[in-house]
C-alpha positions in Angstrom: -8.6 14.9 7.4 -11.5 12.6 6.3 -11.8 14.4 3.0 -8.1 14.2 2.4 -8.1 10.5 3.3 -10.9 9.8 0.8 -9.2 11.8 -1.9 -5.9 9.9 -1.4 -7.7 6.6 -1.3 -9.6 7.3 -4.5 -6.4 8.4 -6.2 -4.6 5.2 -5.2 -7.4 3.0 -6.4 -7.6 4.8 -9.7 -3.8 4.6 -10.1 -3.9 0.8 -9.4 -6.6 0.4 -12.1 -4.3 1.9 -14.7 -1.0 0.3 -13.7 0.7 -1.5 -10.8 1.5 0.8 -7.9 4.6 0.4 -5.8 4.6 0.9 -2.0 6.0 4.5 -1.8 2.9 6.3 -3.2 0.8 4.6 -0.5 3.3 5.6 2.2 3.5 9.2 0.8 -0.3 9.4 0.9 -0.3 8.3 4.6 2.4 10.9 5.5 0.3 13.6 3.9 -2.8 12.5 5.8 -1.0 12.3 9.1 0.8 15.7 8.6 4.2 17.0 9.5 3.9 16.4 13.3 2.9 12.8 12.9 4.9 9.9 14.3 6.2 6.9 12.4 3.6 4.7 14.2 0.8 7.0 13.0 2.1 7.0 9.5 2.3 3.1 9.5 -1.2 2.9 11.0 -2.7 5.1 8.2 -0.6 3.2 5.6 -2.3 -0.1 6.8 -5.7 1.5 6.8 -5.2 2.8 3.2 -4.0 -0.7 2.1 -7.0 -2.4 3.8 -9.4 0.0 2.1 -7.7 -0.4 -1.2 -8.1 -4.2 -0.9 -11.8 -3.7 0.0 -12.2 -1.8 -3.2 -10.8 -4.7 -5.3 -7.1 -3.8 -5.5 -4.9 -6.8 -5.2 -1.6 -7.0 -3.3 1.4 -8.9 -4.6 4.7 -8.5 -6.4 6.0 -7.8 -9.8 7.0 -11.1 -11.5 10.5 -11.6 -13.0 9.0 -14.1 -15.5 8.3 -13.0 -19.0 4.6 -12.7 -19.8 3.6 -12.6 -16.2 3.6 -9.1 -14.8 1.8 -8.9 -11.5 1.4 -11.8 -9.2 -1.1 -11.5 -6.3 -0.1 -12.9 -2.9 -3.3 -14.9 -2.8 -3.9 -14.5 0.9 -6.8 -13.0 2.9 -7.1 -9.3 3.6 -6.1 -9.8 7.3 -3.1 -11.9 6.4 -2.0 -9.3 3.9 -2.2 -6.5 6.4 -0.4 -8.5 9.0 2.4 -9.4 6.5 2.8 -5.7 5.5 2.8 -4.6 9.2 5.5 -7.2 10.0 7.6 -6.3 7.0 7.4 -2.6 7.8 9.0 -3.3 11.2 11.9 -5.1 9.5 13.2 -2.0 7.7 14.7 1.0 9.5 14.4 3.3 6.5 10.9 3.8 5.1 12.3 4.1 1.6 13.0 0.4 1.8 9.3 -0.3 2.1 9.3 -0.4 -1.7 10.6 -4.0 -1.3 7.4 -5.1 0.6 4.8 -5.3 -2.1 2.9 -3.8 -5.1 -0.7 -3.1 -5.8 -2.8 -3.7 -8.9 -6.5 -3.6 -9.9 -5.9 -4.5 -13.5 
Protein backbone atom coordinates (compact mmCIF):
# COMPACT_ATOMS: atom_id res chain seq x y z
CA UNK A 1 0.00 0.00 0.00
CA UNK A 2 2.88 2.40 0.77
CA UNK A 3 4.30 2.11 -2.75
CA UNK A 4 0.85 2.70 -4.26
CA UNK A 5 0.37 5.71 -1.98
CA UNK A 6 3.69 7.25 -3.05
CA UNK A 7 2.94 6.58 -6.73
CA UNK A 8 -0.45 8.26 -6.46
CA UNK A 9 0.99 11.20 -4.52
CA UNK A 10 3.78 11.67 -7.07
CA UNK A 11 1.24 11.57 -9.90
CA UNK A 12 -1.05 14.14 -8.26
CA UNK A 13 1.83 16.53 -7.56
CA UNK A 14 3.11 16.21 -11.15
CA UNK A 15 -0.43 16.73 -12.46
CA UNK A 16 -0.80 19.88 -10.32
CA UNK A 17 2.50 21.18 -11.71
CA UNK A 18 1.06 20.98 -15.24
CA UNK A 19 -2.46 22.29 -14.67
CA UNK A 20 -5.01 22.78 -11.90
CA UNK A 21 -6.41 19.52 -10.52
CA UNK A 22 -10.00 19.24 -9.41
CA UNK A 23 -10.99 17.23 -6.33
CA UNK A 24 -12.14 14.00 -7.98
CA UNK A 25 -8.70 12.67 -9.06
CA UNK A 26 -7.52 13.04 -5.46
CA UNK A 27 -10.59 11.18 -4.21
CA UNK A 28 -10.16 8.51 -6.89
CA UNK A 29 -6.54 8.01 -5.81
CA UNK A 30 -7.66 7.60 -2.19
CA UNK A 31 -10.27 5.02 -3.20
CA UNK A 32 -7.64 3.06 -5.09
CA UNK A 33 -5.27 3.13 -2.14
CA UNK A 34 -7.94 2.02 0.35
CA UNK A 35 -9.25 -0.74 -1.93
CA UNK A 36 -12.67 -2.18 -2.61
CA UNK A 37 -13.47 -3.16 0.98
CA UNK A 38 -12.72 0.30 2.35
CA UNK A 39 -15.21 2.44 4.19
CA UNK A 40 -16.10 6.04 3.39
CA UNK A 41 -14.30 7.15 6.57
CA UNK A 42 -11.13 5.37 5.41
CA UNK A 43 -11.35 6.95 1.95
CA UNK A 44 -11.83 10.42 3.46
CA UNK A 45 -8.89 9.89 5.83
CA UNK A 46 -6.60 8.91 2.94
CA UNK A 47 -7.95 11.82 0.88
CA UNK A 48 -6.95 14.23 3.66
CA UNK A 49 -3.53 12.58 4.00
CA UNK A 50 -2.95 12.95 0.25
CA UNK A 51 -4.01 16.59 0.36
CA UNK A 52 -1.74 17.29 3.34
CA UNK A 53 1.21 15.66 1.60
CA UNK A 54 0.44 17.55 -1.62
CA UNK A 55 0.48 20.82 0.34
CA UNK A 56 3.78 19.79 1.95
CA UNK A 57 5.22 19.38 -1.56
CA UNK A 58 4.27 22.90 -2.61
CA UNK A 59 0.85 22.34 -4.15
CA UNK A 60 -1.62 25.10 -3.30
CA UNK A 61 -5.28 24.62 -2.50
CA UNK A 62 -7.92 27.07 -3.72
CA UNK A 63 -10.56 27.62 -6.34
CA UNK A 64 -10.86 28.47 -9.99
CA UNK A 65 -11.56 32.16 -10.41
CA UNK A 66 -14.49 33.39 -12.50
CA UNK A 67 -12.53 36.58 -13.26
CA UNK A 68 -10.80 37.01 -16.58
CA UNK A 69 -7.01 36.93 -16.33
CA UNK A 70 -7.10 35.24 -12.93
CA UNK A 71 -7.23 31.48 -13.20
CA UNK A 72 -6.44 29.85 -9.85
CA UNK A 73 -6.89 31.62 -6.52
CA UNK A 74 -5.24 30.01 -3.46
CA UNK A 75 -7.21 29.99 -0.24
CA UNK A 76 -4.32 31.63 1.58
CA UNK A 77 -4.78 29.72 4.82
CA UNK A 78 -2.51 27.37 6.77
CA UNK A 79 -2.13 23.69 5.95
CA UNK A 80 -4.07 22.69 9.08
CA UNK A 81 -6.86 25.17 8.35
CA UNK A 82 -7.11 23.89 4.78
CA UNK A 83 -7.35 20.27 5.91
CA UNK A 84 -9.99 21.15 8.50
CA UNK A 85 -11.98 23.07 5.89
CA UNK A 86 -11.86 20.15 3.44
CA UNK A 87 -12.83 17.67 6.17
CA UNK A 88 -15.77 19.84 7.20
CA UNK A 89 -16.94 20.32 3.62
CA UNK A 90 -16.70 16.60 2.81
CA UNK A 91 -19.18 15.99 5.63
CA UNK A 92 -21.63 18.47 4.06
CA UNK A 93 -22.15 16.36 0.93
CA UNK A 94 -23.87 12.99 0.84
CA UNK A 95 -22.62 12.14 -2.65
CA UNK A 96 -18.82 12.05 -3.02
CA UNK A 97 -19.22 13.23 -6.63
CA UNK A 98 -20.20 16.60 -5.15
CA UNK A 99 -16.76 16.92 -3.53
CA UNK A 100 -15.70 18.54 -6.80
CA UNK A 101 -17.30 21.69 -5.38
CA UNK A 102 -14.86 21.83 -2.46
CA UNK A 103 -11.57 22.95 -3.99
CA UNK A 104 -8.90 22.70 -6.67
CA UNK A 105 -5.14 22.18 -6.47
CA UNK A 106 -2.31 23.86 -8.37
CA UNK A 107 1.46 24.01 -8.24
CA UNK A 108 1.86 26.36 -11.20
